[in-house]
N, C-alpha and C positions, 0 to 999 in steps of 0.2 A: 690592935688595929691603929695604923697611923692616920693622921688627918687626911693624907692623900688617899688612903684606902677608903675612908668614909666618903670623901668627895667623889671618888670614882664610882663607888657603889650607888651613891645618890644619883649621879648622872646616868648611870646604867639603868636604874629603875625608871628615871624620867624618860629615857630614850624608848624603852620598851612600852611604857604607858602611853607616850605620845604616838608611837607607831600603832598601838592598839586602838587608840581613840580616833586617830586620823583616817582609819580605814573602817569600813563597815565589817560586821562579823563575817559576812559571806565573802568579802573581798580581802580579808586580812591575809597577808602572806603567811605561809606556813611557819616561817621562822619567828614570827611575833609571839604566838602562844607558846612555842617551844622556849623562847627566850625568857618569857615571864615565868614559866614553870621552872626553868633552870635557876633563875634568880631567886624565886621563892624557896627552892631547895638548897640554896647557898652555893650552888655551882656557878661562881661568877665568871670563870673562864668560858664556859659554854654560853652563858648569858651574853658575854661580850661578843663572842663569835656570832651569835644570833642577831644581836643589835647591829653588828657590822653588815650582816646580810640585809637588814632593813635599809641601812644607808646605801648600800650598793644597789639595792633595788629602786633607789630614787626617792626614798622618803626623806624630804628635806629637813624635817624636824629631827629625825634620827641623825642625819648628817651633821647638823649643827651641834647637837648635844653630845654626839659620840666623841668629837674632838676633845671636849673637856674631860672625858673619862680616860683619855690616853695621855697625851702631852700637848704642849702648846704648838709645836710644829705641826702635829697632825690636826690639831684644832684649826690651824690656819688653812690647811689643805681642805678639810671638810667644810669650813665656813666659805671658802672660795667656791666650792661646788654649790652650796646653798645660795650664795650671792649671785651666781650665774643664773639661777632660777628666779632672781629678783626677790629673794626672801629677806625680809627686814631683819630677822634675827641674824642672818649671815652678815649683813651690813654691820650690825651692831658688834658682833664678835670681832670682825676684821678691824673695825675702828679702834676697839680696845687693844687688840694685839699689837697693831702698829703704833699706837700711842705709847704703850708701855715697853715695846720691844720684846714681847714674849713670843717665842717660836718663829719670829721674823725679826730682821733688823729694825730698830726703832726708826720710824720714818714719818714725820709729821705731815709731809706732803701726801703720802699715801693714806694716812689716817684721815686727813681732811677730805680726800676723795670719797671715802666711805661715810664720813659725817654728812657730806652734801647729799649723797644718795639716800641716806636715812632721813635727813631733814626734809628733803623734797617729797619723800614718801609719807611725811606726817609724823615721824617719830619724834616726840617731844624731847627725849634725852639727847638725840642727835642734834636737834635744833638748839638746845641749850649749849651743848659742847661746841657746836660750830660757831655760835656767838662768842664763846670763850676764845676759840682759835682766832677769830677775826679781831677780837679786842686785844689780843696779845701777839698777833702776827705769827702764830704757830702753823707752819705748813701753807699759809696763805699770806698775802700782803695784809698788813694791819689796815683795817677799815672799820672805823667806829660806827658808820651808818649801817653797814651790813651786820655788825655785831648786834646793834640795837634791834634791827629787823628780826634776826633769828631769835634773840632773847624774848622779844614780844610774842613771837609765834609760839615759843615753848611755854610761856606764861598762859597764853590763850588756850593751849592744849593741856593745861592743868599740871605742868611740871613745876612744883613749888620751889625747887632749888634755883630755878631761873629768876625768881623774884629777887633773891639776894644779888644775883649778878646784874640784873637790870637796875636795882637800887644803887649799886656801885657806879654804874654808868651815869645815872642822874646826879649822884653825889659829886662826881668828878666833872660833870658837864661834857662827857665824851659821847659824841654822836647825837646829842640833843642838848637843849639848854640846861644849864646847871639848875637843880631844883632840890634843895635839901629837904623840903617838906615832902615832896613826892618820894624821895629816897627813903625817908623815915616811914612813910605809909607802906611802901613795898616791903621794907624790912620787917615791919610789924605783921604784915600779912603772912610772911614766910615763917614767922616764929610759931 
């Protein structure tokens, strides 16, 4: 089994589990239990077909996860569907795909659009990465004030990696007064 096969099977199990959990037993679409049974029997082709049915039926968790089991281009298509339903996971996947150029052309402007949506929805990872985009002018005009704003939001929402990014802004005096002591405190917190 290749790493791709293992990843695909893991995603498939996640899809079916999420679809099962996100619906009550009485409201579970018929394809969800069938997909779980097929997966447990090792019939991954049938399980994938059943998971596709969950996504087609509008299960946004299945739509987001299904893309990862297939390929990056399909991941983008499914994530677009989830994002259209204002799903934070859809925003997250789209920002990653556009940042890396997986399944879509690399486009920092488009990635920044999805970072903004996620950041405004309270996603700390998106807040941190949007701060990084503003600090480096990736897809947006470089703006140290906005970078610090979003990094502080990410820190306040418990995203520890943002501590290092914010420490760097203090160390360089970008977007706020230079403060080596504060930079060191934040870096220690992150460790």
